[in-house]
C-alpha positions as CSV (number, residue, x, y, z in Angstrom):
1,M,-24.6,-3.1,-1.3
2,K,-21.6,-4.5,-3.4
3,A,-19.1,-6.9,-2.5
4,V,-16.6,-8.4,-4.0
5,V,-17.7,-12.5,-4.3
6,L,-16.1,-15.2,-5.0
7,S,-18.1,-18.0,-6.7
8,D,-15.5,-21.2,-6.7
9,W,-11.9,-22.2,-5.2
10,G,-9.0,-21.5,-7.8
11,G,-8.0,-18.5,-9.3
12,A,-8.5,-14.9,-9.0
13,E,-10.7,-14.7,-12.0
14,N,-13.5,-16.1,-10.1
15,F,-14.2,-12.9,-7.9
16,A,-16.8,-10.8,-9.1
17,I,-18.5,-7.4,-8.2
18,Q,-21.5,-8.3,-6.8
19,D,-24.9,-6.6,-5.1
20,I,-26.0,-8.8,-2.6
21,P,-27.5,-7.7,1.0
22,Q,-26.6,-5.9,3.8
23,P,-25.8,-7.9,7.0
24,A,-28.3,-7.2,9.8
25,I,-25.8,-7.3,13.1
26,K,-26.3,-9.5,16.6
27,P,-26.3,-7.6,19.8
28,D,-22.6,-7.6,20.3
29,E,-21.4,-6.9,16.9
30,V,-21.4,-3.0,15.0
31,L,-22.3,-2.4,11.5
32,V,-19.3,-0.5,9.8
33,K,-19.8,1.8,6.6
34,V,-16.1,0.6,4.8
35,K,-13.8,2.9,3.7
36,A,-11.1,0.6,2.9
37,F,-10.2,-2.6,3.4
38,G,-6.9,-4.7,2.7
39,V,-5.9,-8.1,1.7
40,N,-3.2,-10.7,2.9
41,P,-1.5,-13.9,2.1
42,A,-4.4,-15.5,4.1
43,D,-6.8,-14.3,2.0
44,Y,-5.7,-15.7,-1.5
45,K,-4.9,-19.3,0.5
46,A,-8.5,-19.3,1.5
47,R,-9.7,-18.3,-2.1
48,T,-7.8,-21.1,-3.4
49,G,-9.2,-23.6,-0.9
50,T,-5.6,-24.5,0.8
51,A,-5.8,-22.9,3.6
52,P,-7.1,-25.0,7.0
53,Y,-10.0,-22.5,7.4
54,S,-11.2,-22.6,4.3
55,Q,-13.3,-25.4,5.4
56,N,-14.9,-22.7,7.7
57,Y,-16.5,-21.1,4.1
58,S,-19.2,-22.3,1.7
59,H,-19.4,-20.7,-1.9
60,P,-20.5,-18.0,-3.0
61,I,-18.2,-16.3,-0.7
62,V,-17.2,-12.9,0.5
63,L,-13.6,-13.4,1.5
64,G,-11.4,-10.7,3.7
65,W,-10.8,-9.9,7.6
66,D,-8.9,-6.3,7.4
67,M,-11.0,-3.7,7.1
68,A,-11.3,0.1,8.2
69,G,-14.4,2.7,8.1
70,E,-17.0,4.1,10.2
71,V,-20.1,2.5,12.8
72,V,-23.3,3.5,11.9
73,E,-25.6,0.9,13.8
74,V,-24.4,-0.3,17.4
75,G,-25.9,-3.3,18.9
76,R,-27.7,-3.5,22.1
77,D,-25.2,-5.0,23.8
78,I,-22.5,-2.4,22.8
79,T,-21.0,0.3,25.0
80,D,-17.3,0.6,23.7
81,F,-18.5,2.3,20.5
82,K,-21.1,4.7,19.3
83,L,-22.0,6.1,15.6
84,G,-19.9,8.1,13.9
85,D,-16.7,6.2,15.3
86,A,-14.3,5.7,12.9
87,V,-12.6,2.1,13.7
88,Y,-10.6,-0.7,12.3
89,G,-9.9,-4.6,12.7
90,M,-9.5,-8.1,11.9
91,V,-13.0,-9.5,11.8
92,N,-13.7,-13.2,12.9
93,F,-10.5,-14.8,11.9
94,P,-9.7,-17.5,10.9
95,N,-13.9,-17.6,10.2
96,P,-15.3,-15.5,7.5
97,G,-15.0,-11.8,8.3
98,N,-16.7,-10.8,5.0
99,A,-14.3,-7.8,4.6
100,Y,-14.9,-7.5,0.5
101,A,-18.0,-5.2,1.1
102,E,-19.4,-1.6,1.3
103,Y,-20.5,-3.0,5.0
104,V,-19.5,-5.2,7.6
105,A,-21.3,-6.8,10.8
106,A,-18.2,-7.2,13.4
107,P,-17.8,-7.9,16.6
108,A,-16.8,-5.2,19.0
109,A,-14.4,-7.0,20.5
110,N,-12.7,-7.6,17.4
111,L,-12.7,-3.3,17.1
112,A,-10.5,-0.9,18.5
113,L,-10.6,2.7,17.3
114,K,-8.4,3.9,14.5
115,P,-6.0,6.2,15.2
116,A,-6.0,10.0,14.4
117,T,-2.8,9.9,12.7
118,L,-3.8,7.4,10.7
119,S,-5.8,7.1,7.2
120,F,-8.7,4.7,6.4
121,E,-6.0,2.9,3.7
122,E,-3.0,2.9,6.4
123,A,-5.6,1.3,8.9
124,A,-7.3,-1.1,6.8
125,A,-3.9,-2.3,5.9
126,A,-2.7,-2.9,9.3
127,P,-5.0,-5.5,11.5
128,L,-4.0,-8.8,10.4
129,A,-0.1,-8.1,10.1
130,V,0.5,-6.2,12.8
131,L,-1.4,-8.4,15.0
132,T,0.6,-11.3,13.7
133,A,3.7,-9.2,14.2
134,W,2.9,-8.6,17.8
135,Q,1.6,-11.6,18.6
136,S,4.5,-13.3,17.7
137,L,6.9,-11.0,19.3
138,T,5.7,-11.1,22.7
139,E,3.0,-13.9,23.4
140,H,5.1,-16.9,21.2
141,G,8.7,-14.6,21.1
142,H,8.9,-13.2,24.7
143,L,10.5,-10.4,23.4
144,E,12.5,-8.7,26.1
145,A,14.2,-5.0,25.7
146,G,18.2,-5.4,25.0
147,Q,17.6,-9.2,23.0
148,K,18.9,-9.4,19.6
149,V,15.8,-10.0,16.8
150,L,16.3,-11.2,13.3
151,V,13.3,-10.7,10.7
152,Q,13.1,-12.9,8.0
153,A,11.3,-10.6,5.1
154,A,11.5,-7.7,6.9
155,S,10.2,-5.7,4.2
156,G,7.2,-7.5,3.8
157,G,3.4,-7.0,4.6
158,V,4.3,-8.7,7.9
159,G,7.7,-8.1,8.2
160,H,8.4,-4.2,8.1
161,L,5.8,-4.1,11.2
162,G,8.4,-6.7,13.1
163,V,11.0,-4.5,12.4
164,Q,9.6,-1.5,14.2
165,L,7.5,-3.7,16.7
166,A,10.5,-5.1,17.8
167,K,12.7,-1.2,17.9
168,A,9.8,-0.2,20.2
169,L,10.4,-2.8,22.8
170,G,14.0,-2.1,22.5
171,A,15.3,-5.0,20.7
172,Y,18.6,-4.8,18.6
173,V,16.8,-5.9,14.9
174,I,18.3,-7.5,12.1
175,G,16.2,-7.3,8.7
176,T,16.8,-9.7,5.6
177,A,15.6,-8.5,2.4
178,S,16.8,-8.3,-1.2
179,G,19.3,-5.4,-1.5
180,K,16.6,-3.1,-3.3
181,N,15.0,-2.7,-0.2
182,E,18.0,-2.4,2.2
183,A,17.2,1.5,2.4
184,F,13.4,0.9,3.2
185,V,14.4,-1.7,5.9
186,R,17.0,0.8,7.6
187,S,14.3,3.4,7.3
188,L,12.0,1.0,9.9
189,G,15.2,0.9,12.4
190,A,17.0,-2.1,11.5
191,D,20.0,-1.7,13.4
192,E,21.6,-4.4,10.0
193,F,20.5,-5.6,7.0
194,V,21.6,-8.6,5.1
195,D,20.4,-9.1,1.3
196,Y,19.8,-12.6,1.3
197,T,20.1,-12.9,-2.9
198,Q,23.9,-11.8,-2.1
199,N,24.9,-13.6,0.9
200,S,24.2,-16.7,3.5
201,V,22.2,-15.4,6.3
202,E,23.9,-17.7,8.6
203,E,27.7,-16.9,7.3
204,L,26.5,-13.3,8.6
205,V,24.4,-13.6,11.7
206,S,24.4,-15.5,15.2
207,D,24.3,-15.4,18.5
208,I,20.3,-14.7,17.7
209,D,17.6,-14.7,20.9
210,L,14.6,-14.2,18.8
211,V,14.1,-15.5,14.9
212,F,10.6,-14.1,13.5
213,D,10.2,-15.8,9.8
214,T,7.6,-14.2,7.9
215,A,9.4,-15.9,4.9
216,G,7.8,-19.0,4.3
217,I,9.4,-22.6,4.2
218,D,12.6,-21.6,2.2
219,T,14.3,-19.7,5.2
220,I,12.9,-21.9,8.2
221,F,16.2,-23.9,8.6
222,S,18.5,-20.8,8.1
223,S,16.5,-19.4,10.6
224,A,17.1,-22.3,13.5
225,K,21.0,-22.3,12.5
226,V,21.3,-18.4,13.7
227,L,19.6,-18.8,17.4
228,K,21.9,-19.4,20.3
229,P,20.9,-22.1,22.4
230,N,17.2,-21.7,24.5
231,G,16.6,-19.3,21.6
232,R,13.0,-18.9,19.8
233,L,11.8,-19.9,16.8
234,I,8.6,-17.6,15.6
235,S,7.1,-18.6,12.1
236,I,4.2,-17.8,10.3
237,A,5.0,-20.6,7.7
238,Y,3.2,-23.7,7.7
239,G,5.0,-27.2,8.4
240,A,8.6,-28.8,8.9
241,M,8.7,-27.4,12.6
242,D,9.3,-31.0,13.5
243,K,12.1,-31.5,11.3
244,V,13.8,-28.3,12.7
245,L,13.4,-29.6,16.1
246,A,15.4,-32.8,14.6
247,V,18.4,-30.0,13.9
248,R,18.0,-28.1,16.6
249,P,16.3,-29.8,19.9
250,D,18.1,-27.0,22.1
251,I,15.6,-24.2,20.8
252,H,11.8,-23.4,20.7
253,A,10.4,-23.5,17.2
254,E,6.6,-23.0,16.8
255,R,4.2,-22.1,14.2
256,I,1.8,-19.3,15.0
257,L,-1.4,-18.4,13.6
258,V,-3.0,-14.8,14.6
259,H,-5.8,-14.5,16.8
260,T,-8.0,-11.3,16.6
261,S,-7.9,-9.1,19.4
262,G,-9.3,-5.6,20.0
263,D,-7.4,-5.3,23.0
264,D,-4.2,-6.1,21.1
265,L,-4.8,-3.3,18.8
266,R,-5.4,-0.8,21.5
267,T,-2.3,-1.7,22.7
268,I,-0.4,-1.1,19.4
269,N,-2.5,1.5,19.1
270,K,0.1,3.5,22.1
271,F,3.0,3.2,19.5
272,I,1.3,4.2,16.4
273,D,0.4,7.6,18.5
274,E,4.0,7.9,19.9
275,G,4.9,7.9,15.9
276,K,6.9,4.1,16.6
277,L,5.1,2.6,14.0
278,K,4.2,3.3,10.4
279,I,2.4,1.3,8.1
280,T,3.6,1.1,4.6
281,V,0.6,0.9,1.9
282,S,2.1,0.4,-1.5
283,E,-0.8,0.3,-3.3
284,V,-4.4,1.5,-3.0
285,L,-6.6,-0.1,-5.7
286,P,-10.4,0.0,-6.8
287,A,-12.3,-2.6,-5.6
288,D,-12.8,-4.1,-9.1
289,Q,-9.4,-5.4,-9.0
290,I,-9.3,-7.4,-6.3
291,A,-7.7,-9.9,-8.8
292,D,-4.6,-7.9,-9.5
293,A,-4.3,-7.7,-5.8
294,H,-4.3,-11.1,-5.7
295,L,-1.4,-12.0,-8.1
296,K,0.6,-9.1,-6.8
297,L,0.7,-10.7,-3.4
298,E,0.7,-14.2,-5.1
299,S,4.4,-12.9,-6.5
300,R,5.7,-12.2,-3.1
301,R,7.4,-9.4,-4.3
302,T,5.3,-6.6,-2.6
303,T,6.7,-4.0,-0.4
304,G,4.0,-2.9,2.7
305,K,0.5,-3.6,1.9
306,I,-2.5,-3.5,-1.0
307,V,-5.4,-1.8,0.1
308,L,-8.8,-1.4,-1.8
309,T,-11.9,0.9,-2.0
310,F,-15.2,0.7,-3.6
């Protein structure tokens, strides 16, 4: 089979399309013929060797976790899936998922049936980002209907899903992004919009119950400032939480790492089926343009998600 293989840590020029053996499955796995695979910031952090989970890899590497496709082989312990099922999932994160390939051996517990309303490209764009948003808002943010939520970087791959899920859970949502993305963020259901390039977020926003900060270290302190006492700050950026709590000891501040869960995806499918959650794919590229996809992600200027196909 063909796969995108990374020869060494470093730049995207270290990627190449190669022929490698098709994976064998374990009793609790299914073999998926990949129709599309997604890329995430976690991917380029793994590529450079800077992510904590990079230590789980040895070269040559097939990166990637997000994929969607069709089940073509079923392990002997599997009862939830059958041949021909359309599935999607985040495979083995943060351990090697090997999703940049024509075939992926995936634990059944990592997968869910693909909603009929999603294309394979949309489904491949979803898992890591939508699981990150869901787990941040529910498991860690303990979001309740009627609460006031701020989503930082609301037009991004994770942020645009966070806005929609927070709305679906009954929250009042404020989204931040650059002005060119205002119409997009409002179309997601945001009740208010803040152009962070023109305004200071902490001057316009206050009394927030929950901040979901997907923007990174640059926004973490402004996120803390807008929270009410006992509010919750959930971030997907590395570091600084001890400094945040030194400034705001009256809040809960936590940095989370998403975990794989087919059960969570099945719960999220309900929102997709009801039309409350749409996955925005900004671009679909051929697999041999993987380097371009990584460079676009690293620019931090993408809207929605980038997906690739063989």
